[in-house]
N, C-alpha and C positions, 0 to 999 in steps of 0.2 A: 504494500499500500504506500503510495507516495504521500509525502506531507503536503497538506492542503495549501500551506503558505510558501511553498517552494516553486521554482520554475525550471523547466527543462531547456537547456541551452546546448549549442554546439560551440566548442572551443577548439580550434585547429582540428586535429583528427579524432577528438574526443566528443563523446555525449555525456553531459553532466546534468544531475538534478542538484540545484543549489538552493539553500535557504540562507539569504543574507542576514546580516545583523545591524541593528541601528545603534548598537552600543558604541561608546566613544572609543573604547579599546577592544575590539572583538578579537576572540581567539579562533583560529581555524581548527575544525575538526573534520577529518577525512573519513568517509564511510566506505569500507571496502567489501563488496558483496562476495558471496561464495560461488562455487562452480554451478553453472546453469542460471545464475541470477542476473540481475541487471541494476541499473541506477535507481530503481524504485524499491529494491529488496530490503534495504537497511533502515528505512524510516520508521518502521514499527518499533525500533529501540529508542527512538529520540524524543517521544512525546513529552517527557517530563524534564528534558535537559534545558539548561540555561539558555536564555535569549542572547546572552553575550557570545554564544558560539555562532560563528559563521561556518555553515556546514556544506561540504561538497561531497557528492556521491558519483564518482565516475563509473561508466560502463566499461568493463574490461575489453581489451582490444581483440581478443580472439573469440571466434564462435564456439559455443559449447555444444555438447551433444547429449540429448537429442534437440535441445532448445537452449535459449539464453546465451551466456557468455562466460569466458574463462580467462584466467590470468596466465595460462600457458597454451601453446598450440595443441590442438587435438591430435592424439595418437591413435589412428584407426586400429581396431581390434585388440586394444590393449587397455588394461586398467592398472595404474600404478600411482602410488603417492607422489605428488610433485616434489622434486628435489629443489635444493637451493639453486642449482644451475638452470633448472627449467623456469624458476620464478624470477631470477635475477634481471633478465631483460625487462620485464614488466615493472619491476621495482625501480629501475633506472628511468624508465619512461614516465612513472608516476611522479618521481621527485622533479622531473623537468616540468611536468604539467603543474604541480604545485607551485613551483617558482614562477612560471609564466603567467598562470592565472591570478596568483596573488599580486604580482606586479600590475596586471591589467586592471585590477579593482583597487589598487593602492592599499592592500591588506598586509600588515606586518606578519609574515609567516616564517620568520627566522627560526622560530620553534612552533611546532603544531602537534596536535593530538591525533591518534589513530584509533579506529574501532573497526574490527573485521569479523566476519562469520565464516567458519569452516575453511575453505581454501582462502577466503579473504583474511581469516585470522593467521593462517600460515604467512600470508603476505605482510601482515602487521609485524610478525616476528622477523621476517627477513628485512623489512624497512628499518626496524629498530636496531638491528645489528649492523647493517650497512651505514646508517646515518644516525648514529646515537646522539650526536650533537644537535640534530634537528628535531628529533622525536622527543615529545614530553611524555604524555600518558599513552599507554597501550592497552586497549580492551581486546582481549583474545577470547572469542566466543566460539565454543564447539570446534576448536582448532587444534593445531599441532605445530611442533618445530620441524621443518623439513630436514631431510638428511643433507649432508654436505656442508653443514655449518660448523663442523668440529673445530677447524683452525681458528675461525672467527671467535668461537666461544672461549677458547683458551686466552684470548686477549681481554676477556671481561668487558666487552663494550657496553653492557647494560649496568655497570656499577653505578650505584646511586639512584636507580630507577625503581619505582614501584609499579608492577604490572598487575592488572586484573585479569584473571583467568576464570571462565565459567564453562561448566560442562555438565551434560546429562549422564546420569549413571546408567540409563538405559539405551545410550546412543549406539545404534547399530552401524552407522556410517563412519564415524570416527570413534572407535572404542575408547572407553574411559581410561583404560590402561595406557593408551597412546598419550592421552592428556596428562596423566600423572607423570609419565616418563618425561614429557615435554617440560613439566614444571621443574624437574631436576636439572634439565639442560638450561632453562632460563636462570635458574639459581647459580649454576656453574658459570654462567655468563655475567654474574654479578648482581642480578636483579633480586629485589625482594618481591615475592609473589603473594598477592591476595587471592585465595582460591575459593570459589563458590561451586558447590555441586548440588544439583536438584535431581529428584527422581523423575526425569523426563527422557525423551529420545533426542533426536538430533535438532534441538531447538533450545531456547532460553526459557527456563522457568521463571515464575513470578518472583521468587525469593532472590534469584540471581539478577533479574532485571532491576529490582530495587537496589541491590548491592552495586550494580554497574552504575546506576544514577548517582548513588552516594559517592562512589569513586571519582566520577567525572565532576562532581560538584565541589570536591575538596581541593583547595589551592595546592599547587606543587610546592614542596619544601615546607 
């Protein structure tokens, strides 16, 4: 469901849904959808978030199968967890989009926050480790840490960051054990993890939604 006070725009090669902010000092929140999602998918999580947030939800650049969009190219007749190398080109494109879009609307995005679901949550983890000086808060919803980040993790790029992770104990798409293993990797990368687990499937439960809203409303530092 798209936010009613948002607008759909085209920016370069991207399709975005945007909710601007009238705040004197808005903060950018980037919403990263999951596999087969689109620019409308993430707004269900934003209803109670601060009006100080300027939000953008980009549509991923690759077609998904059987529908929607993906943050990595489709690989016919295969199903595999996307690795760091598969997602890195999209992460590099996304940071360019953030810089170019924020400059076009005169928005200070030297540091911004991220929230992603499933494959989009994996993208949040990749972005945080590639651009730790740019990323503030990280909401990792029903996601995982992709393989291939081992060398980056040893450099502790997430030191000083508090990351919010939410997962469903009944998730059949991204098993909860994968999420728990990912928390260990985030902690090895230096992060302090706030973890919420609800008895739901591949979605966000009401308790974790409230915890996410609380996390995003708390000032950094």
